[in-house]
VOMARPA-224106 format. One record per residue: residue number from 1; residue in three letters; x, y, z of N, C-alpha, C in turn. Coordinates in nm, 3 decimals, padded with zeros to 5 digits, m for minus. Example, Ala and Ser with C-alpha at 12.3 -4.5 7.8 and 13.67 -1.06 7.14 Angstrom:
// VOMARPA-224106
+-----+------+---------+---------+---------+---------+---------+---------+---------+---------+---------+
!  nr ! rest !     n_u !     n_v !     n_w !    ca_u !    ca_v !    ca_w !     c_u !     c_v !     c_w !
+-----+------+---------+---------+---------+---------+---------+---------+---------+---------+---------+
!   1 !  ALA !  01.319 ! m00.569 !  00.780 !  01.230 ! m00.450 !  00.780 !  01.320 ! m00.330 !  00.780 !
!   2 !  SER !  01.285 ! m00.225 !  00.708 !  01.367 ! m00.106 !  00.714 !  01.290 !  00.003 !  00.787 !
+-----+------+---------+---------+---------+---------+---------+---------+---------+---------+---------+
END
This chain:
// VOMARPA-224106
+-----+------+---------+---------+---------+---------+---------+---------+---------+---------+---------+
!  nr ! rest !     n_u !     n_v !     n_w !    ca_u !    ca_v !    ca_w !     c_u !     c_v !     c_w !
+-----+------+---------+---------+---------+---------+---------+---------+---------+---------+---------+
!   1 !  MET ! m02.347 ! m00.587 !  00.293 ! m02.212 ! m00.534 !  00.283 ! m02.216 ! m00.390 !  00.234 !
!   2 !  GLY ! m02.320 ! m00.351 !  00.158 ! m02.325 ! m00.213 !  00.111 ! m02.256 ! m00.198 ! m00.023 !
!   3 !  LYS ! m02.264 ! m00.079 ! m00.077 ! m02.202 ! m00.051 ! m00.207 ! m02.052 ! m00.031 ! m00.193 !
!   4 !  ALA ! m01.980 ! m00.071 ! m00.292 ! m01.835 ! m00.047 ! m00.293 ! m01.809 !  00.094 ! m00.345 !
!   5 !  LEU ! m01.731 !  00.167 ! m00.269 ! m01.692 !  00.301 ! m00.311 ! m01.541 !  00.302 ! m00.318 !
!   6 !  VAL ! m01.487 !  00.324 ! m00.434 ! m01.343 !  00.320 ! m00.450 ! m01.296 !  00.453 ! m00.507 !
!   7 !  THR ! m01.201 !  00.513 ! m00.437 ! m01.140 !  00.634 ! m00.491 ! m00.990 !  00.621 ! m00.482 !
!   8 !  ALA ! m00.922 !  00.668 ! m00.582 ! m00.777 !  00.671 ! m00.577 ! m00.730 !  00.793 ! m00.654 !
!   9 !  VAL ! m00.649 !  00.872 ! m00.593 ! m00.590 !  00.990 ! m00.655 ! m00.440 !  00.971 ! m00.646 !
!  10 !  LEU ! m00.369 !  00.996 ! m00.754 ! m00.228 !  00.961 ! m00.759 ! m00.140 !  01.083 ! m00.778 !
!  11 !  LEU ! m00.015 !  01.075 ! m00.733 !  00.099 !  01.160 ! m00.768 !  00.175 !  01.212 ! m00.646 !
!  12 !  ALA !  00.300 !  01.175 ! m00.633 !  00.394 !  01.229 ! m00.535 !  00.530 !  01.165 ! m00.559 !
!  13 !  LEU !  00.632 !  01.214 ! m00.492 !  00.767 !  01.165 ! m00.516 !  00.842 !  01.139 ! m00.387 !
!  14 !  LEU !  00.932 !  01.042 ! m00.391 !  01.029 !  01.019 ! m00.284 !  01.167 !  01.046 ! m00.343 !
!  15 !  PRO !  01.269 !  01.071 ! m00.259 !  01.401 !  01.105 ! m00.312 !  01.459 !  01.002 ! m00.409 !
!  16 !  TRP !  01.420 !  00.876 ! m00.405 !  01.482 !  00.779 ! m00.493 !  01.411 !  00.766 ! m00.627 !
!  17 !  SER !  01.308 !  00.845 ! m00.655 !  01.239 !  00.833 ! m00.783 !  01.322 !  00.894 ! m00.896 !
!  18 !  SER !  01.300 !  00.844 ! m01.017 !  01.374 !  00.893 ! m01.133 !  01.354 !  01.042 ! m01.153 !
!  19 !  ALA !  01.231 !  01.090 ! m01.135 !  01.202 !  01.232 ! m01.158 !  01.285 !  01.321 ! m01.066 !
!  20 !  GLN !  01.298 !  01.283 ! m00.941 !  01.373 !  01.369 ! m00.851 !  01.523 !  01.355 ! m00.872 !
!  21 !  GLU !  01.569 !  01.235 ! m00.907 !  01.712 !  01.217 ! m00.933 !  01.757 !  01.308 ! m01.046 !
!  22 !  SER !  01.669 !  01.334 ! m01.142 !  01.706 !  01.418 ! m01.255 !  01.678 !  01.566 ! m01.229 !
!  23 !  GLY !  01.638 !  01.601 ! m01.107 !  01.611 !  01.740 ! m01.073 !  01.470 !  01.783 ! m01.110 !
!  24 !  GLY !  01.382 !  01.689 ! m01.145 !  01.247 !  01.723 ! m01.188 !  01.147 !  01.729 ! m01.075 !
!  25 !  HIS !  01.187 !  01.766 ! m00.955 !  01.097 !  01.772 ! m00.842 !  00.987 !  01.873 ! m00.868 !
!  26 !  ASP !  00.863 !  01.832 ! m00.849 !  00.749 !  01.918 ! m00.875 !  00.656 !  01.913 ! m00.753 !
!  27 !  PRO !  00.660 !  02.016 ! m00.666 !  00.577 !  02.017 ! m00.546 !  00.428 !  02.002 ! m00.575 !
!  28 !  ALA !  00.382 !  02.043 ! m00.692 !  00.240 !  02.031 ! m00.727 !  00.197 !  01.886 ! m00.742 !
!  29 !  ARG !  00.294 !  01.795 ! m00.760 !  00.261 !  01.653 ! m00.777 !  00.258 !  01.578 ! m00.645 !
!  30 !  GLU !  00.297 !  01.641 ! m00.536 !  00.292 !  01.575 ! m00.406 !  00.149 !  01.583 ! m00.355 !
!  31 !  THR !  00.091 !  01.468 ! m00.328 ! m00.049 !  01.465 ! m00.289 ! m00.076 !  01.349 ! m00.196 !
!  32 !  VAL ! m00.191 !  01.349 ! m00.138 ! m00.240 !  01.238 ! m00.056 ! m00.350 !  01.171 ! m00.136 !
!  33 !  ALA ! m00.346 !  01.040 ! m00.143 ! m00.449 !  00.963 ! m00.214 ! m00.533 !  00.887 ! m00.112 !
!  34 !  ARG ! m00.652 !  00.855 ! m00.153 ! m00.744 !  00.783 ! m00.065 ! m00.817 !  00.674 ! m00.144 !
!  35 !  ALA ! m00.852 !  00.567 ! m00.073 ! m00.936 !  00.461 ! m00.128 ! m01.025 !  00.413 ! m00.014 !
!  36 !  ALA ! m01.148 !  00.378 ! m00.046 ! m01.240 !  00.333 !  00.059 ! m01.340 !  00.236 !  00.002 !
!  37 !  VAL ! m01.393 !  00.152 !  00.090 ! m01.505 !  00.065 !  00.054 ! m01.610 !  00.083 !  00.164 !
!  38 !  GLU ! m01.731 !  00.118 !  00.121 ! m01.840 !  00.139 !  00.215 ! m01.899 !  00.005 !  00.253 !
!  39 !  ILE ! m01.905 ! m00.024 !  00.384 ! m01.955 ! m00.154 !  00.430 ! m02.098 ! m00.144 !  00.485 !
!  40 !  ALA ! m02.141 ! m00.023 !  00.516 ! m02.277 !  00.006 !  00.561 ! m02.294 !  00.157 !  00.546 !
!  41 !  PRO ! m02.417 !  00.205 !  00.542 ! m02.435 !  00.350 !  00.529 ! m02.357 !  00.425 !  00.638 !
!  42 !  GLY ! m02.270 !  00.513 !  00.593 ! m02.190 !  00.593 !  00.687 ! m02.070 !  00.523 !  00.746 !
!  43 !  LYS ! m02.045 !  00.398 !  00.709 ! m01.929 !  00.322 !  00.761 ! m01.844 !  00.273 !  00.644 !
!  44 !  ALA ! m01.716 !  00.308 !  00.649 ! m01.628 !  00.267 !  00.540 ! m01.491 !  00.228 !  00.596 !
!  45 !  ILE ! m01.432 !  00.127 !  00.536 ! m01.292 !  00.094 !  00.560 ! m01.215 !  00.182 !  00.463 !
!  46 !  ALA ! m01.119 !  00.257 !  00.513 ! m01.053 !  00.357 !  00.429 ! m00.902 !  00.350 !  00.439 !
!  47 !  LEU ! m00.836 !  00.383 !  00.328 ! m00.691 !  00.395 !  00.321 ! m00.657 !  00.539 !  00.285 !
!  48 !  LYS ! m00.546 !  00.587 !  00.338 ! m00.492 !  00.717 !  00.299 ! m00.341 !  00.700 !  00.291 !
!  49 !  TRP ! m00.279 !  00.751 !  00.185 ! m00.134 !  00.738 !  00.168 ! m00.085 !  00.847 !  00.074 !
!  50 !  ARG !  00.046 !  00.870 !  00.079 !  00.111 !  00.956 ! m00.019 !  00.159 !  00.867 ! m00.132 !
!  51 !  THR !  00.129 !  00.908 ! m00.251 !  00.173 !  00.828 ! m00.365 !  00.321 !  00.852 ! m00.389 !
!  52 !  ILE !  00.385 !  00.756 ! m00.449 !  00.529 !  00.759 ! m00.473 !  00.553 !  00.718 ! m00.617 !
!  53 !  ALA !  00.637 !  00.793 ! m00.688 !  00.667 !  00.760 ! m00.827 !  00.746 !  00.630 ! m00.834 !
!  54 !  TRP !  00.713 !  00.545 ! m00.930 !  00.786 !  00.420 ! m00.954 !  00.919 !  00.452 ! m01.018 !
!  55 !  SER !  01.022 !  00.379 ! m00.980 !  01.153 !  00.391 ! m01.041 !  01.207 !  00.251 ! m01.066 !
!  56 !  ASP !  01.220 !  00.215 ! m01.194 !  01.280 !  00.084 ! m01.227 !  01.419 !  00.072 ! m01.166 !
!  57 !  GLU !  01.497 !  00.182 ! m01.172 !  01.633 !  00.179 ! m01.119 !  01.632 !  00.163 ! m00.967 !
!  58 !  GLY !  01.543 !  00.234 ! m00.900 !  01.534 !  00.223 ! m00.754 !  01.494 !  00.084 ! m00.709 !
!  59 !  ALA !  01.396 !  00.025 ! m00.777 !  01.354 ! m00.110 ! m00.742 !  01.466 ! m00.211 ! m00.768 !
!  60 !  ALA !  01.538 ! m00.194 ! m00.879 !  01.650 ! m00.284 ! m00.909 !  01.760 ! m00.271 ! m00.803 !
!  61 !  ARG !  01.789 ! m00.149 ! m00.759 !  01.891 ! m00.130 ! m00.654 !  01.846 ! m00.196 ! m00.523 !
!  62 !  MET !  01.718 ! m00.183 ! m00.490 !  01.667 ! m00.246 ! m00.367 !  01.682 ! m00.398 ! m00.374 !
!  63 !  ARG !  01.653 ! m00.455 ! m00.490 !  01.661 ! m00.601 ! m00.505 !  01.805 ! m00.650 ! m00.504 !
!  64 !  ALA !  01.897 ! m00.568 ! m00.554 !  02.037 ! m00.610 ! m00.568 !  02.121 ! m00.585 ! m00.443 !
!  65 !  ASP !  02.089 ! m00.484 ! m00.364 !  02.175 ! m00.442 ! m00.253 !  02.098 ! m00.445 ! m00.121 !
!  66 !  PRO !  02.131 ! m00.541 ! m00.032 !  02.059 ! m00.551 !  00.096 !  02.064 ! m00.422 !  00.180 !
!  67 !  ALA !  02.174 ! m00.347 !  00.173 !  02.184 ! m00.223 !  00.251 !  02.085 ! m00.119 !  00.200 !
!  68 !  ILE !  02.073 ! m00.107 !  00.068 !  01.976 ! m00.013 !  00.011 !  01.834 ! m00.059 !  00.042 !
!  69 !  ARG !  01.809 ! m00.190 !  00.030 !  01.677 ! m00.244 !  00.061 !  01.639 ! m00.215 !  00.206 !
!  70 !  ASP !  01.732 ! m00.238 !  00.299 !  01.704 ! m00.211 !  00.441 !  01.674 ! m00.063 !  00.464 !
!  71 !  GLN !  01.754 !  00.024 !  00.401 !  01.733 !  00.168 !  00.416 !  01.595 !  00.209 !  00.363 !
!  72 !  MET !  01.559 !  00.160 !  00.245 !  01.430 !  00.197 !  00.188 !  01.315 !  00.133 !  00.264 !
!  73 !  ASN !  01.333 !  00.013 !  00.317 !  01.227 ! m00.048 !  00.398 !  01.198 !  00.035 !  00.523 !
!  74 !  GLN !  01.299 !  00.104 !  00.574 !  01.279 !  00.193 !  00.689 !  01.215 !  00.325 !  00.646 !
!  75 !  ARG !  01.253 !  00.376 !  00.529 !  01.205 !  00.507 !  00.485 !  01.066 !  00.503 !  00.422 !
!  76 !  LEU !  01.033 !  00.394 !  00.353 !  00.908 !  00.389 !  00.278 !  00.783 !  00.410 !  00.364 !
!  77 !  PRO !  00.768 !  00.341 !  00.478 !  00.648 !  00.365 !  00.559 !  00.637 !  00.509 !  00.608 !
!  78 !  VAL !  00.750 !  00.572 !  00.638 !  00.749 !  00.712 !  00.681 !  00.706 !  00.800 !  00.564 !
!  79 !  GLY !  00.761 !  00.774 !  00.445 !  00.728 !  00.853 !  00.328 !  00.583 !  00.840 !  00.285 !
!  80 !  LEU !  00.524 !  00.723 !  00.307 !  00.385 !  00.702 !  00.269 !  00.288 !  00.783 !  00.354 !
!  81 !  GLN !  00.323 !  00.809 !  00.479 !  00.233 !  00.877 !  00.572 !  00.095 !  00.814 !  00.563 !
!  82 !  SER !  00.091 !  00.683 !  00.575 ! m00.028 !  00.605 !  00.544 ! m00.114 !  00.573 !  00.665 !
!  83 !  GLU ! m00.242 !  00.551 !  00.637 ! m00.337 !  00.513 !  00.742 ! m00.438 !  00.415 !  00.685 !
!  84 !  LEU ! m00.469 !  00.312 !  00.763 ! m00.581 !  00.222 !  00.739 ! m00.677 !  00.249 !  00.852 !
!  85 !  ASP ! m00.797 !  00.292 !  00.819 ! m00.898 !  00.328 !  00.919 ! m01.015 !  00.233 !  00.904 !
!  86 !  THR ! m01.047 !  00.159 !  01.011 ! m01.158 !  00.065 !  01.003 ! m01.255 !  00.085 !  01.120 !
!  87 !  PRO ! m01.383 !  00.099 !  01.090 ! m01.483 !  00.113 !  01.196 ! m01.531 ! m00.021 !  01.250 !
!  88 !  VAL ! m01.484 ! m00.131 !  01.189 ! m01.521 ! m00.265 !  01.231 ! m01.395 ! m00.349 !  01.247 !
!  89 !  ALA ! m01.406 ! m00.457 !  01.324 ! m01.292 ! m00.548 !  01.340 ! m01.269 ! m00.624 !  01.209 !
!  90 !  LEU ! m01.140 ! m00.635 !  01.172 ! m01.100 ! m00.706 !  01.051 ! m01.006 ! m00.819 !  01.088 !
!  91 !  SER ! m00.985 ! m00.908 !  00.994 ! m00.888 ! m01.015 !  01.010 ! m00.803 ! m01.021 !  00.883 !
!  92 !  ILE ! m00.671 ! m01.024 !  00.902 ! m00.577 ! m01.042 !  00.790 ! m00.495 ! m01.166 !  00.822 !
!  93 !  ASN ! m00.507 ! m01.267 !  00.739 ! m00.433 ! m01.393 !  00.760 ! m00.447 ! m01.443 !  00.904 !
!  94 !  GLY ! m00.567 ! m01.432 !  00.961 ! m00.592 ! m01.479 !  01.097 ! m00.555 ! m01.381 !  01.206 !
!  95 !  ARG ! m00.494 ! m01.269 !  01.172 ! m00.457 ! m01.167 !  01.272 ! m00.569 ! m01.066 !  01.284 !
!  96 !  ARG ! m00.620 ! m01.048 !  01.404 ! m00.734 ! m00.960 !  01.429 ! m00.690 ! m00.814 !  01.440 !
!  97 !  LEU ! m00.765 ! m00.727 !  01.374 ! m00.747 ! m00.582 !  01.385 ! m00.876 ! m00.526 !  01.444 !
!  98 !  GLU ! m00.866 ! m00.464 !  01.560 ! m00.982 ! m00.402 !  01.622 ! m01.016 ! m00.273 !  01.547 !
!  99 !  PRO ! m01.138 ! m00.224 !  01.560 ! m01.171 ! m00.095 !  01.497 ! m01.073 !  00.012 !  01.546 !
! 100 !  ASP ! m01.002 !  00.074 !  01.454 ! m00.899 !  00.171 !  01.492 ! m00.838 !  00.228 !  01.364 !
! 101 !  ARG ! m00.736 !  00.309 !  01.383 ! m00.656 !  00.364 !  01.273 ! m00.517 !  00.303 !  01.285 !
! 102 !  TYR ! m00.464 !  00.250 !  01.174 ! m00.336 !  00.182 !  01.172 ! m00.245 !  00.246 !  01.067 !
! 103 !  ARG ! m00.113 !  00.240 !  01.089 ! m00.013 !  00.282 !  00.991 !  00.024 !  00.160 !  00.908 !
! 104 !  PHE !  00.037 !  00.179 !  00.777 !  00.074 !  00.066 !  00.691 !  00.182 !  00.109 !  00.592 !
! 105 !  GLY !  00.241 !  00.011 !  00.528 !  00.343 !  00.037 !  00.428 !  00.368 ! m00.085 !  00.343 !
! 106 !  LEU !  00.472 ! m00.077 !  00.263 !  00.519 ! m00.191 !  00.186 !  00.659 ! m00.223 !  00.232 !
! 107 !  TRP !  00.696 ! m00.349 !  00.226 !  00.825 ! m00.399 !  00.270 !  00.876 ! m00.493 !  00.163 !
! 108 !  MET !  00.999 ! m00.475 !  00.118 !  01.057 ! m00.568 !  00.021 !  01.137 ! m00.672 !  00.097 !
! 109 !  ASP !  01.108 ! m00.800 !  00.073 !  01.181 ! m00.906 !  00.140 !  01.310 ! m00.939 !  00.064 !
! 110 !  GLU !  01.388 ! m01.034 !  00.115 !  01.517 ! m01.069 !  00.057 !  01.505 ! m01.123 ! m00.085 !
! 111 !  ALA !  01.389 ! m01.182 ! m00.118 !  01.367 ! m01.235 ! m00.253 !  01.325 ! m01.126 ! m00.351 !
! 112 !  GLY !  01.304 ! m01.002 ! m00.302 !  01.265 ! m00.892 ! m00.389 !  01.115 ! m00.876 ! m00.406 !
! 113 !  ALA !  01.037 ! m00.948 ! m00.325 !  00.891 ! m00.939 ! m00.333 !  00.839 ! m00.841 ! m00.228 !
! 114 !  TYR !  00.738 ! m00.763 ! m00.265 !  00.678 ! m00.670 ! m00.170 !  00.580 ! m00.742 ! m00.079 !
! 115 !  GLN !  00.576 ! m00.698 !  00.046 !  00.479 ! m00.745 !  00.144 !  00.407 ! m00.623 !  00.200 !
! 116 !  PHE !  00.285 ! m00.643 !  00.247 !  00.209 ! m00.538 !  00.312 !  00.253 ! m00.535 !  00.458 !
! 117 !  SER !  00.291 ! m00.419 !  00.509 !  00.334 ! m00.409 !  00.650 !  00.234 ! m00.323 !  00.725 !
! 118 !  LEU !  00.212 ! m00.358 !  00.851 !  00.113 ! m00.292 !  00.934 !  00.169 ! m00.277 !  01.074 !
! 119 !  LEU !  00.155 ! m00.160 !  01.132 !  00.200 ! m00.138 !  01.269 !  00.089 ! m00.181 !  01.363 !
! 120 !  LEU !  00.111 ! m00.292 !  01.434 !  00.015 ! m00.348 !  01.528 !  00.079 ! m00.358 !  01.665 !
! 121 !  ASP !  00.019 ! m00.296 !  01.765 !  00.071 ! m00.302 !  01.902 !  00.219 ! m00.269 !  01.907 !
! 122 !  HIS !  00.260 ! m00.162 !  01.839 !  00.398 ! m00.112 !  01.836 !  00.495 ! m00.210 !  01.771 !
! 123 !  GLU !  00.443 ! m00.302 !  01.691 !  00.526 ! m00.401 !  01.621 !  00.491 ! m00.395 !  01.473 !
! 124 !  LEU !  00.593 ! m00.395 !  01.387 !  00.571 ! m00.399 !  01.243 !  00.546 ! m00.543 !  01.201 !
! 125 !  VAL !  00.426 ! m00.571 !  01.154 !  00.387 ! m00.706 !  01.113 !  00.374 ! m00.705 !  00.961 !
! 126 !  ARG !  00.432 ! m00.805 !  00.896 !  00.428 ! m00.812 !  00.750 !  00.336 ! m00.927 !  00.707 !
! 127 !  PHE !  00.263 ! m00.898 !  00.599 !  00.171 ! m00.996 !  00.542 !  00.207 ! m01.015 !  00.395 !
! 128 !  PRO !  00.226 ! m01.140 !  00.352 !  00.260 ! m01.163 !  00.211 !  00.144 ! m01.121 !  00.121 !
! 129 !  LEU !  00.179 ! m01.062 !  00.009 !  00.081 ! m01.026 ! m00.094 !  00.080 ! m01.136 ! m00.199 !
! 130 !  GLU ! m00.037 ! m01.162 ! m00.258 ! m00.044 ! m01.246 ! m00.377 !  00.008 ! m01.156 ! m00.489 !
! 131 !  LEU !  00.124 ! m01.187 ! m00.544 !  00.191 ! m01.099 ! m00.640 !  00.191 ! m01.156 ! m00.781 !
! 132 !  VAL !  00.176 ! m01.067 ! m00.878 !  00.195 ! m01.101 ! m01.018 !  00.263 ! m00.982 ! m01.085 !
! 133 !  GLU !  00.333 ! m01.009 ! m01.192 !  00.391 ! m00.902 ! m01.274 !  00.294 ! m00.880 ! m01.389 !
! 134 !  THR !  00.284 ! m00.756 ! m01.432 !  00.194 ! m00.723 ! m01.541 !  00.266 ! m00.632 ! m01.642 !
! 135 !  ASP !  00.222 ! m00.640 ! m01.767 !  00.278 ! m00.552 ! m01.869 !  00.225 ! m00.410 ! m01.853 !
! 136 !  LEU !  00.113 ! m00.396 ! m01.786 !  00.056 ! m00.265 ! m01.759 !  00.141 ! m00.194 ! m01.656 !
! 137 !  ARG !  00.182 ! m00.071 ! m01.681 !  00.271 !  00.002 ! m01.592 !  00.191 !  00.105 ! m01.512 !
! 138 !  PHE !  00.213 !  00.109 ! m01.383 !  00.151 !  00.207 ! m01.294 !  00.260 !  00.301 ! m01.247 !
! 139 !  PRO !  00.265 !  00.425 ! m01.296 !  00.376 !  00.515 ! m01.266 !  00.380 !  00.562 ! m01.121 !
! 140 !  TYR !  00.268 !  00.553 ! m01.050 !  00.262 !  00.595 ! m00.910 !  00.198 !  00.486 ! m00.827 !
! 141 !  LEU !  00.243 !  00.473 ! m00.706 !  00.188 !  00.375 ! m00.612 !  00.041 !  00.401 ! m00.590 !
! 142 !  THR ! m00.040 !  00.297 ! m00.604 ! m00.182 !  00.311 ! m00.578 ! m00.234 !  00.189 ! m00.503 !
! 143 !  PHE ! m00.333 !  00.213 ! m00.422 ! m00.404 !  00.108 ! m00.348 ! m00.550 !  00.118 ! m00.384 !
! 144 !  ALA ! m00.621 !  00.006 ! m00.373 ! m00.766 !  00.004 ! m00.389 ! m00.823 ! m00.094 ! m00.289 !
! 145 !  LEU ! m00.944 ! m00.071 ! m00.246 ! m01.020 ! m00.163 ! m00.161 ! m01.145 ! m00.201 ! m00.238 !
! 146 !  LEU ! m01.165 ! m00.331 ! m00.257 ! m01.277 ! m00.379 ! m00.337 ! m01.339 ! m00.502 ! m00.270 !
! 147 !  PRO ! m01.467 ! m00.527 ! m00.294 ! m01.522 ! m00.654 ! m00.247 ! m01.449 ! m00.769 ! m00.316 !
! 148 !  ALA ! m01.414 ! m00.872 ! m00.241 ! m01.345 ! m00.988 ! m00.298 ! m01.447 ! m01.094 ! m00.339 !
! 149 !  PRO ! m01.425 ! m01.162 ! m00.450 ! m01.522 ! m01.263 ! m00.495 ! m01.543 ! m01.375 ! m00.394 !
! 150 !  GLU ! m01.441 ! m01.407 ! m00.315 ! m01.453 ! m01.516 ! m00.218 ! m01.502 ! m01.466 ! m00.082 !
! 151 !  GLY ! m01.544 ! m01.340 ! m00.076 ! m01.594 ! m01.281 !  00.049 ! m01.490 ! m01.187 !  00.108 !
! 152 !  GLY ! m01.535 ! m01.099 !  00.193 ! m01.444 ! m01.000 !  00.251 ! m01.406 ! m00.897 !  00.147 !
! 153 !  PHE ! m01.283 ! m00.847 !  00.159 ! m01.237 ! m00.740 !  00.072 ! m01.098 ! m00.771 !  00.020 !
! 154 !  ALA ! m01.067 ! m00.715 ! m00.095 ! m00.933 ! m00.726 ! m00.151 ! m00.867 ! m00.590 ! m00.140 !
! 155 !  LEU ! m00.751 ! m00.586 ! m00.077 ! m00.668 ! m00.467 ! m00.078 ! m00.570 ! m00.490 ! m00.193 !
! 156 !  VAL ! m00.577 ! m00.404 ! m00.294 ! m00.497 ! m00.420 ! m00.414 ! m00.388 ! m00.313 ! m00.416 !
! 157 !  VAL ! m00.267 ! m00.356 ! m00.451 ! m00.152 ! m00.267 ! m00.463 ! m00.103 ! m00.273 ! m00.606 !
! 158 !  GLN ! m00.081 ! m00.157 ! m00.668 ! m00.028 ! m00.152 ! m00.803 !  00.084 ! m00.049 ! m00.806 !
! 159 !  TRP !  00.201 ! m00.091 ! m00.860 !  00.318 ! m00.002 ! m00.861 !  00.416 ! m00.051 ! m00.965 !
! 160 !  GLY !  00.449 !  00.032 ! m01.062 !  00.534 ! m00.014 ! m01.171 !  00.462 ! m00.126 ! m01.242 !
! 161 !  GLY !  00.529 ! m00.238 ! m01.265 !  00.467 ! m00.355 ! m01.325 !  00.423 ! m00.456 ! m01.221 !
! 162 !  GLU !  00.420 ! m00.415 ! m01.095 !  00.387 ! m00.505 ! m00.985 !  00.241 ! m00.488 ! m00.945 !
! 163 !  TYR !  00.176 ! m00.600 ! m00.922 !  00.036 ! m00.602 ! m00.881 !  00.026 ! m00.700 ! m00.766 !
! 164 !  GLY ! m00.028 ! m00.656 ! m00.654 ! m00.040 ! m00.743 ! m00.538 ! m00.179 ! m00.735 ! m00.478 !
! 165 !  ARG ! m00.217 ! m00.840 ! m00.407 ! m00.350 ! m00.848 ! m00.348 ! m00.340 ! m00.911 ! m00.211 !
! 166 !  LEU ! m00.417 ! m00.855 ! m00.118 ! m00.424 ! m00.906 !  00.019 ! m00.572 ! m00.912 !  00.057 !
! 167 !  ARG ! m00.615 ! m01.022 !  00.115 ! m00.755 ! m01.038 !  00.151 ! m00.778 ! m00.991 !  00.294 !
! 168 !  LEU ! m00.878 ! m00.905 !  00.312 ! m00.923 ! m00.859 !  00.443 ! m01.060 ! m00.922 !  00.467 !
! 169 !  GLU ! m01.082 ! m00.974 !  00.587 ! m01.210 ! m01.031 !  00.620 ! m01.269 ! m00.957 !  00.739 !
! 170 !  LEU ! m01.402 ! m00.956 !  00.747 ! m01.465 ! m00.904 !  00.866 ! m01.441 ! m01.006 !  00.977 !
! 171 !  ALA ! m01.390 ! m00.959 !  01.092 ! m01.361 ! m01.050 !  01.203 ! m01.491 ! m01.092 !  01.270 !
! 172 !  ARG ! m01.488 ! m01.210 !  01.327 ! m01.606 ! m01.261 !  01.399 ! m01.592 ! m01.240 !  01.545 !
+-----+------+---------+---------+---------+---------+---------+---------+---------+---------+---------+
END
């Protein structure tokens, strides 16, 4: 499988973040973050995304108001400018991903839980995350790719007090 290489760089804002609502927009904090796991010399599964500041108020509005949730579910993938790049075929919950570059995002469902969304064959496909709440606060959206103890890889999402995990497997 090779050595795990994980990188994550954080900081950026979307219009619904607390910092921007208060007029604290800082262009120097807008950045692209990356995370990768090396699966063989010179081959890595990689993520790239724009980080987004967590907003307790924004998340509460999304959970309380279906219209706001729908609007943000449409805007979030665009704001992330995200990519999942894989040099090998992967499987997520039985769905095969051929070696390619994919757009991904997060989607909040009606129950207020985040799901991992992926653009596959011009269709937005959502995958449930194993979610837990944590007392540890992550002020900016971050992803990580790590070897999973049960095999394959864990795609980890951390944002605010939310922590989610999705298992990626090498496809056969």
